[in-house]
C-alpha positions as CSV (number, residue, x, y, z in Angstrom):
1,X,0.0,0.0,0.0
2,X,2.8,2.4,0.8
3,X,4.3,1.7,-2.6
4,X,1.0,2.5,-4.2
5,X,0.8,5.8,-2.3
6,X,4.4,6.7,-3.3
7,X,3.6,6.0,-6.9
8,X,0.5,8.2,-6.9
9,X,2.5,11.0,-5.2
10,X,5.3,10.6,-7.8
11,X,2.8,10.8,-10.7
12,X,1.3,14.0,-9.2
13,X,4.8,15.6,-8.9
14,X,5.8,14.7,-12.4
15,X,2.5,16.0,-13.8
16,X,3.3,19.3,-12.1
17,X,6.6,19.7,-14.0
18,X,5.0,18.7,-17.2
19,X,2.1,21.1,-16.8
20,X,4.6,24.0,-16.2
21,X,5.5,23.7,-19.9
22,X,2.0,24.4,-21.1
23,X,0.3,27.8,-21.7
24,X,-1.5,29.7,-19.0
25,X,-5.2,29.0,-18.4
26,X,-7.9,30.3,-20.8
27,X,-10.1,31.8,-18.1
28,X,-9.5,32.8,-14.5
29,X,-10.8,30.4,-11.9
30,X,-12.7,32.0,-9.0
31,X,-11.1,32.0,-5.5
32,X,-13.9,30.2,-3.6
33,X,-14.7,26.5,-4.1
34,X,-17.4,24.2,-2.7
35,X,-17.0,20.4,-3.2
36,X,-19.2,17.5,-2.4
37,X,-19.0,13.9,-3.4
38,X,-18.5,10.2,-2.8
39,X,-15.7,8.9,-0.5
40,X,-14.1,5.5,-0.2
41,X,-11.6,4.8,2.6
42,X,-9.4,1.7,2.9
43,X,-8.8,2.0,6.7
44,X,-6.1,0.2,8.7
45,X,-7.4,-1.3,11.9
46,X,-4.1,-1.9,13.7
47,X,-4.6,-2.0,17.5
48,X,-8.4,-2.4,17.3
49,X,-8.4,-6.1,18.4
50,X,-6.7,-5.4,21.7
51,X,-8.8,-2.3,22.4
52,X,-12.2,-3.9,21.7
53,X,-11.8,-6.9,24.0
54,X,-10.9,-9.1,21.0
55,X,-14.3,-8.6,19.3
56,X,-12.8,-6.9,16.2
57,X,-10.3,-9.1,14.4
58,X,-10.0,-7.5,11.0
59,X,-6.7,-5.8,9.9
60,X,-8.4,-3.4,7.5
61,X,-11.8,-2.4,6.3
62,X,-13.4,-0.8,3.2
63,X,-15.7,2.1,4.0
64,X,-17.9,4.3,1.9
65,X,-19.6,7.6,2.4
66,X,-19.2,11.3,1.5
67,X,-16.9,14.2,1.7
68,X,-17.7,18.0,1.7
69,X,-15.1,20.7,1.5
70,X,-14.7,24.5,1.2
71,X,-11.5,26.1,-0.2
72,X,-10.5,29.7,-0.5
73,X,-7.5,31.0,-2.3
74,X,-6.0,34.1,-0.8
75,X,-2.7,34.7,-2.5
76,X,-2.3,33.7,-6.2
77,X,-2.7,29.9,-6.0
78,X,-2.2,29.4,-2.3
79,X,-5.2,28.9,-0.1
80,X,-6.8,27.1,2.8
81,X,-9.2,24.2,2.9
82,X,-11.6,22.8,5.4
83,X,-13.2,19.4,5.0
84,X,-15.7,17.0,6.6
85,X,-15.8,13.3,5.7
86,X,-17.9,10.5,7.0
87,X,-17.5,6.9,5.8
88,X,-19.0,3.7,7.2
89,X,-19.3,-0.1,6.8
90,X,-22.3,-1.6,8.4
91,X,-21.1,-5.2,8.2
92,X,-17.4,-5.8,8.7
93,X,-17.9,-9.5,9.5
94,X,-20.6,-12.2,9.8
95,X,-21.6,-10.9,13.2
96,X,-22.7,-7.5,11.8
97,X,-20.0,-5.4,13.3
98,X,-20.2,-1.8,12.0
99,X,-17.4,0.7,11.7
100,X,-17.7,4.5,11.2
101,X,-15.0,7.1,10.6
102,X,-15.8,10.8,10.8
103,X,-13.0,13.4,10.2
104,X,-12.8,17.2,10.5
105,X,-9.6,18.6,9.0
106,X,-8.2,21.8,7.5
107,X,-5.0,23.1,6.2
108,X,-3.1,24.7,3.3
109,X,-3.8,24.0,-0.3
110,X,-2.0,24.9,-3.5
111,X,-3.4,25.0,-7.1
112,X,-0.9,23.7,-9.5
113,X,-0.7,24.9,-13.1
114,X,-3.8,24.3,-15.1
115,X,-3.4,22.4,-18.4
116,X,-6.3,22.5,-20.8
117,X,-9.4,20.8,-19.4
118,X,-7.6,19.5,-16.3
119,X,-6.3,21.2,-13.2
120,X,-4.4,19.8,-10.3
121,X,-4.2,20.7,-6.6
122,X,-2.1,19.5,-3.7
123,X,-2.9,19.8,0.0
124,X,-1.9,18.9,3.6
125,X,-4.6,18.9,6.3
126,X,-4.8,18.1,10.0
127,X,-7.6,17.8,12.5
128,X,-9.5,15.2,14.4
129,X,-10.9,11.8,13.4
130,X,-13.4,9.7,15.3
131,X,-13.4,5.9,14.9
132,X,-16.5,4.0,16.2
133,X,-17.3,0.3,16.4
134,X,-20.7,-1.3,17.2
135,X,-20.2,-5.0,17.8
136,X,-23.2,-7.3,18.4
137,X,-22.4,-10.1,20.8
138,X,-24.6,-12.5,22.8
139,X,-27.7,-10.4,22.4
140,X,-26.1,-7.0,23.3
141,X,-24.3,-4.4,21.3
142,X,-20.9,-3.2,22.5
143,X,-19.8,0.3,21.5
144,X,-16.2,1.4,21.2
145,X,-15.0,4.8,20.0
146,X,-11.8,6.8,19.9
147,X,-11.2,10.4,18.8
148,X,-7.7,11.3,17.9
149,X,-5.4,13.5,15.9
150,X,-5.4,12.9,12.1
151,X,-3.2,14.2,9.3
152,X,-3.6,13.7,5.6
153,X,-1.9,14.7,2.4
154,X,-2.6,14.2,-1.2
155,X,-3.6,15.6,-4.5
156,X,-6.7,16.4,-6.7
157,X,-7.4,16.1,-10.4
158,X,-10.3,18.2,-11.6
159,X,-12.0,18.6,-15.0
160,X,-13.1,22.2,-15.6
161,X,-16.5,22.2,-17.4
162,X,-16.8,26.0,-17.1
163,X,-15.4,28.9,-15.0
164,X,-17.8,28.0,-12.2
165,X,-18.4,24.2,-12.5
166,X,-16.0,21.3,-12.4
167,X,-15.9,17.6,-11.9
168,X,-13.5,16.1,-9.3
169,X,-12.3,12.9,-11.0
170,X,-10.0,12.0,-8.1
171,X,-9.0,13.2,-4.8
172,X,-6.4,10.7,-3.4
173,X,-5.1,11.0,0.2
174,X,-2.9,9.2,2.6
175,X,-4.5,9.4,6.1
176,X,-2.5,8.9,9.3
177,X,-4.2,8.4,12.6
178,X,-3.3,7.0,16.0
179,X,-6.6,5.3,17.0
180,X,-6.7,2.9,20.0
181,X,-3.1,3.9,20.8
182,X,-1.7,2.4,17.6
183,X,-0.5,4.1,14.4
184,X,-3.0,3.5,11.6
185,X,-2.5,4.1,7.9
186,X,-5.5,4.6,5.5
187,X,-6.0,5.5,1.9
188,X,-8.9,7.6,0.7
189,X,-10.4,8.3,-2.7
190,X,-13.1,10.9,-3.3
191,X,-14.9,12.2,-6.5
192,X,-17.8,14.5,-7.1
193,X,-18.9,18.0,-8.2
194,X,-17.1,21.3,-7.7
195,X,-18.8,24.7,-7.7
196,X,-16.6,27.8,-7.8
197,X,-17.6,31.4,-7.1
């Protein structure tokens, strides 16, 4: 997984250098941006077994949900982003264990050079992430939750339909958390609609 994340990061960096050779954008992109869309998280569950009384035994989980974000660019292409994401899996195993992750993050963002229809952005954000399990066992439901610091970094590939509307083909992020006193690495993909004003 780390090799995959490194490869994605390397591709984004190389595309930045390639894009620098292409002419400036045809229209000015507004400085405010709202985004909403689908989110998929491949979440590491390291440490969860020992902190849920052995009821959760998976090493990782696939979760789906949504991401909403607001970005404002203050100085040329440099700006700030705030983001809320919630993903869940209602059935991790045969017992019906459910897992939910909710994150609230923010941080600097930078628009890379636009090339034709496409534009790219990179960002680093930090905030809090809440991980919650609901585990049915022997007629009762055990609940475990942990809220901890989270940091993520990644890149965005948008398609610009017009000055104000875009399609987010991919937002790919590496997410680091320390849930249940153990380092956890997760990878997130998001895609959806962008409105700029």
